[in-house]
N, C-alpha and C positions, 0 to 999 in steps of 0.2 A: 508108144506108151507115154513118153515124157510130154509130148504135145497134148495128148488127151488129159493128162494130169494138170497141165497148165490151164487148159480150157475149163476143167472141173473147178479148179481153184478160183479162176476168174469168175465163173458163174456163181460159185458160193459167195464170193466177195460182193458181187452185184446184188445177190438176194439179200445178204446181210445189210448192205447199205440201203437198199430199197425198203426193207422192213424197218430199219431204223428211221428213215425219213418219213415213212408212213406213220410210224408211232409218234414221231415229233409233231406231224401235222395233226394227228388225232388229239394229242395233248393240247396243242395250241387252240384247236377248234373248241375243245371242251372248256378250256380256260376262258376264251373269248365269249363263248355261249353263256357260261356262268356269270361273267361280268355283265353281259347284256341283260340277262334275266334279272340280275340284281338291280340294274338301272331301271328296268321296266317296273319292277316291284316298287321302287322308290317313287317313280312317277305316278303309279297307281295310288300309292299312299297320299301323295301330294294332292292328286285329283280328289280323292275322298275327303281330305281335309278342306279343300276349297268348296266342295259341294256342301259339306256340313256348315261351313261359314256362310255360304250363300243362303242356305235354308234358314239358319239362325237370323240372318239379316232380314229375310222375308217375313219370318215370324214376328220379329221385333217391329217391323214396319206395320204389319197387319194389327199388332197389338196397339201401336200408337194411333193408328187410324181409328180403331175401336174406342180407345180411351178419349180421343179428342174429336169424335165425329160430330159432336154438337158445338164444338169450339167456333166462336163467331168469325175468326179470321180464316177458317178453312172453307174456301169457296169450292164450287164445282170445278172451276178451272184448276185449282190446286190439286183436287182429287184426281183429275185427269192427268196432271203432270206426274203424280205419284204412281198412278196406274201405268203410265207410259214407262216410267223408270223401272218398275217391277217387270214389265214386259221386256224391256231391253236386257235386263239381267237374265231373264229366262231364255231369251234368244241367244245371248252370249254363251250360256251354259249348254244350250242345245247344239250350237256350233262347235263348242269344245268337245262334247260327246261324239259328234260326227267325226271330228278329226281324230279322236282317240280310236274310234272304230276303224277308220281308214288305216291308221298306223298299225293296229293289230292285224289287219289284213296284210299289210306290207311285211310285218314280222313273220307271219305264217308263210308268205311267199318267199321271203328271204331264207327262212329255215329250210324250205324245200330246195331252194337254189343251193344252199350250203351242202345239203346231202348230195345233190347232183354234182356240185362242184368238187366235193371230196372225192367222188368216184373219178372225176376227170383230173384230179390233182391240182385244182385251182382254188384251194381252200383259202389262201391268203387274200385273193381278190374278192371272194365271196364275203369273207369276214369284214373287209374294208367297206364293201357295199352296205352290209348290215349296220356297221358303225356309222357310216354316212347317213343312212336313213334314220337311225336313232338320234343323231345330232340334229338333223333337220326337224324331226318331230319335237325334240326338246326345245328348239328355237321357236317353233310354232306354238308349243304349249306355253312357253314363257310369254310370248306376245299375247296370247289369249288371256293369260293370267293378268297381265298388265291392263288389258282392256277391261276385265272384270273389276280390277281394283280402281280404275278410272271411273267406271260406272258407280262404284260404291262411293267414291269421293264426290261425284256429282249429286248422288242422293243425300250424302251428308251435308253438302253445301245448301241443298234445297231445304233440308231440315233446319239448318242454322238460320234460315230466313224467318222462321217462326220462333221468336225468343222464348215463348213459354214451352215449346216442344223440345228445344235443343238440350236443356239439362237432363230431361227425362231420357232421351235417346242416349246421351253420353253415359249416363248411369247404367242403362241396360246393356250397352255395348261392352262394358268392362265387367 
């Protein structure tokens, strides 16, 4: 009888500890997931702002082209350079969109891995993997953003080569 009571007591203690650890893992998982979802939302907002800024710049550029299409200094070669700059901006945005889509796929896969890992008891490793993927994406996103900003700077420097156009663009950019 006493041995059986000890076994029951030990079993109950193990169940309690296991339940407690499982609950702690679930809470940590939910906390990390909320944090990651918050970071994803912030990145999506930043991307949206960048897209709006890029669209605004393209519209301003098109308006400048229209306003000064008969300007004597604007040669066909200059028009080609502007068109090339716009195309480079579009390609940079397309590449950024592609990377965002890849990251969203990685997040979906990571979430699936988290669910599977939770069942296996490897929640911490799965969370670290998702955090690593998020950091890698943020690094990539920031590099793309710098590239777009460099393209914008190149366009602005090209615009500054036309003295009559530069004040107009500066006014419309602010």
